[in-house]
C-alpha positions as CSV (number, residue, x, y, z in Angstrom):
1,M,0.0,0.0,0.0
2,K,2.8,2.4,0.9
3,R,4.6,1.6,-2.4
4,I,1.4,2.4,-4.4
5,L,0.9,5.6,-2.5
6,F,4.6,6.6,-3.0
7,F,4.3,5.7,-6.7
8,A,1.2,7.8,-7.0
9,I,2.8,10.8,-5.3
10,F,5.9,10.4,-7.4
11,T,4.0,10.2,-10.6
12,T,2.0,13.3,-9.7
13,L,5.1,15.3,-9.0
14,I,6.7,14.2,-12.2
15,A,3.6,15.1,-14.2
16,R,3.4,18.6,-12.7
17,T,7.1,19.2,-13.4
18,V,6.6,18.1,-17.0
19,F,3.5,20.3,-17.5
20,A,5.4,23.3,-16.0
21,Q,8.3,22.7,-18.3
22,D,6.0,22.4,-21.3
23,A,4.4,25.7,-20.5
24,G,7.8,27.4,-20.1
25,T,9.0,25.8,-23.3
26,Q,5.9,26.9,-25.1
27,Q,6.4,30.5,-24.0
28,Q,10.0,30.5,-25.2
29,L,8.9,29.0,-28.5
30,D,6.2,31.7,-28.9
31,K,8.8,34.4,-28.2
32,L,11.2,32.8,-30.7
33,S,8.6,32.6,-33.3
34,G,7.8,36.3,-32.9
35,Q,11.4,37.3,-33.2
36,I,11.9,35.1,-36.2
37,Q,8.9,36.7,-37.9
38,D,10.4,40.2,-37.2
39,L,13.7,39.2,-38.6
40,L,12.1,37.7,-41.7
41,A,10.1,40.9,-42.3
42,A,13.3,42.9,-42.0
43,Q,15.0,40.7,-44.5
44,E,12.1,40.9,-46.9
45,Q,12.2,44.7,-46.7
46,Q,15.9,44.7,-47.5
47,A,15.2,42.3,-50.5
48,K,12.7,44.8,-51.8
49,Q,15.2,47.7,-51.5
50,L,17.8,45.6,-53.3
51,A,15.4,44.8,-56.1
52,A,14.5,48.5,-56.4
53,L,18.2,49.4,-56.7
54,Q,18.8,46.6,-59.2
55,K,15.9,48.0,-61.3
56,D,17.5,51.4,-61.1
57,I,20.8,50.0,-62.2
58,S,19.1,48.3,-65.2
59,E,17.4,51.5,-66.2
60,L,20.7,53.4,-66.0
61,R,22.4,50.8,-68.1
62,E,19.8,51.2,-70.7
63,K,20.3,54.9,-70.7
64,V,24.0,54.5,-71.0
65,N,23.7,52.1,-73.9
66,T,21.2,54.5,-75.6
67,P,23.0,57.5,-77.0
68,S,21.4,60.6,-75.6
69,V,22.2,64.0,-74.5
70,D,20.7,63.2,-71.1
71,A,22.7,60.1,-70.5
72,A,24.1,59.5,-67.0
73,S,27.7,60.2,-66.6
74,S,30.2,57.5,-65.6
75,A,30.6,59.3,-62.2
76,D,26.8,58.8,-61.6
77,L,27.0,55.1,-62.5
78,K,30.1,54.7,-60.3
79,S,28.3,56.4,-57.4
80,L,25.3,54.2,-57.9
81,A,27.4,51.0,-58.1
82,E,29.1,52.0,-54.8
83,K,25.7,52.5,-53.1
84,V,24.6,49.1,-54.3
85,Q,27.7,47.5,-53.0
86,E,27.3,49.2,-49.7
87,I,23.7,48.0,-49.4
88,D,24.7,44.5,-50.4
89,K,27.4,44.5,-47.6
90,K,24.7,45.7,-45.1
91,R,22.4,43.0,-46.3
92,Q,25.1,40.4,-45.9
93,A,25.9,41.7,-42.4
94,D,22.2,41.6,-41.5
95,R,21.9,38.1,-42.8
96,E,24.8,37.0,-40.6
97,L,23.3,38.8,-37.6
98,I,19.9,37.1,-38.2
99,L,21.5,33.7,-38.4
100,D,23.5,34.3,-35.2
101,Q,20.4,35.4,-33.4
102,I,18.5,32.3,-34.6
103,K,21.3,30.1,-33.3
104,Q,21.3,31.8,-30.0
105,L,17.5,31.6,-29.7
106,G,17.7,27.9,-30.6
107,K,20.1,27.4,-27.8
108,V,17.8,29.2,-25.4
109,A,14.9,27.0,-26.5
110,V,16.9,23.8,-25.9
111,T,17.9,24.9,-22.4
112,P,15.3,23.5,-19.9
113,P,13.6,26.1,-17.7
114,T,15.2,26.3,-14.3
115,H,13.2,26.1,-11.2
116,V,14.0,28.6,-8.4
117,K,14.8,26.6,-5.3
118,P,13.0,27.6,-2.2
119,K,15.3,29.3,0.4
120,P,14.0,27.9,3.8
121,P,14.5,30.0,6.9
122,V,17.0,28.5,9.3
123,T,15.4,29.8,12.5
124,P,14.3,27.0,14.8
125,V,10.7,27.0,15.9
126,A,10.2,27.2,19.7
127,D,7.2,25.7,21.3
128,D,4.8,26.3,18.5
129,P,1.2,25.1,19.1
130,T,0.9,24.1,15.3
131,T,3.7,21.5,15.7
132,P,2.6,17.9,16.0
133,A,1.8,16.3,19.4
134,T,5.2,14.6,19.7
135,P,7.7,17.1,20.9
136,Q,10.1,17.9,18.1
137,K,12.6,20.6,17.2
138,G,12.6,21.9,13.7
139,Y,11.8,24.8,11.5
140,E,8.7,26.6,10.2
141,Y,8.5,27.1,6.4
142,V,5.9,29.2,4.6
143,V,5.0,27.7,1.2
144,K,5.8,29.8,-1.9
145,A,4.6,29.5,-5.5
146,G,5.9,26.4,-7.2
147,D,6.9,24.6,-4.0
148,T,6.4,20.9,-3.5
149,I,7.2,18.8,-0.4
150,G,10.1,17.3,-2.4
151,L,11.6,20.7,-3.3
152,I,11.3,21.9,0.3
153,A,12.9,18.8,1.7
154,K,15.7,19.1,-0.9
155,A,16.3,22.7,0.0
156,Y,16.6,21.9,3.7
157,R,19.0,19.0,3.0
158,E,21.2,21.4,1.0
159,Q,21.4,23.5,4.2
160,G,22.4,20.5,6.3
161,V,19.0,19.5,7.7
162,K,18.7,15.8,6.9
163,V,15.0,15.6,6.4
164,T,12.8,13.5,4.1
165,T,9.4,14.1,2.6
166,T,8.0,11.3,4.7
167,Q,9.3,12.9,7.9
168,I,7.7,16.3,6.8
169,L,4.4,14.6,6.1
170,K,4.5,12.7,9.5
171,A,5.3,15.9,11.3
172,N,2.3,17.7,9.7
173,P,-0.8,15.5,10.2
174,G,-3.5,16.3,7.7
175,L,-1.1,17.9,5.2
176,D,-1.9,17.0,1.6
177,A,1.3,17.0,-0.5
178,N,-0.8,17.6,-3.6
179,K,-2.7,20.6,-2.2
180,L,0.0,23.0,-1.0
181,Y,-1.1,26.6,-1.3
182,V,1.0,29.8,-1.0
183,G,1.3,31.0,2.6
184,K,0.7,27.6,4.2
185,K,2.9,27.0,7.2
186,V,4.7,23.7,7.2
187,F,6.7,22.3,10.1
188,I,10.1,20.9,9.1
189,P,11.4,18.5,11.7
190,D,15.1,18.4,12.4
191,P,16.1,14.8,12.9
192,N,19.6,15.9,13.9
193,A,18.3,18.1,16.8
194,K,18.2,16.4,20.2
């Protein structure tokens, strides 16, 4: 029976973590999609400008090939060619910038979202009437958004308090690990305290 209960709790915790990661990943993908659309629109605008300049060059070439009194001078053509080369260099630089940003955004999308670990207070609880009937020493923790019993126990273990989720649940009769709400006070027993 305990194994089935443990398996059910473990499965629930895993499922919540996966759903939270999926939501975070979806937000990152939506952000990336918007940025990619903006970059593609900018690239399309530059392509239009380049096409317009190429059209201008073609018209100038036709004028140069057609003998006329109003023909463009070679200095005008040289100036136009320099402008086209400058725009082409800018287009190439923008393309490289876009590709670099897409690579960086791809790396961000691959990185799993990190969960902020709860920082439990390290002040011992003196004779608190909310503690269980058996006299114990420990700490009081106020639940924050995203907390689970497992994350709380892990945070305390990282601070040197060797406590398990089972010990936390036993020290808090009536506490439902699946129904933690922000602001709920949880007693964390200190098995090392005597």
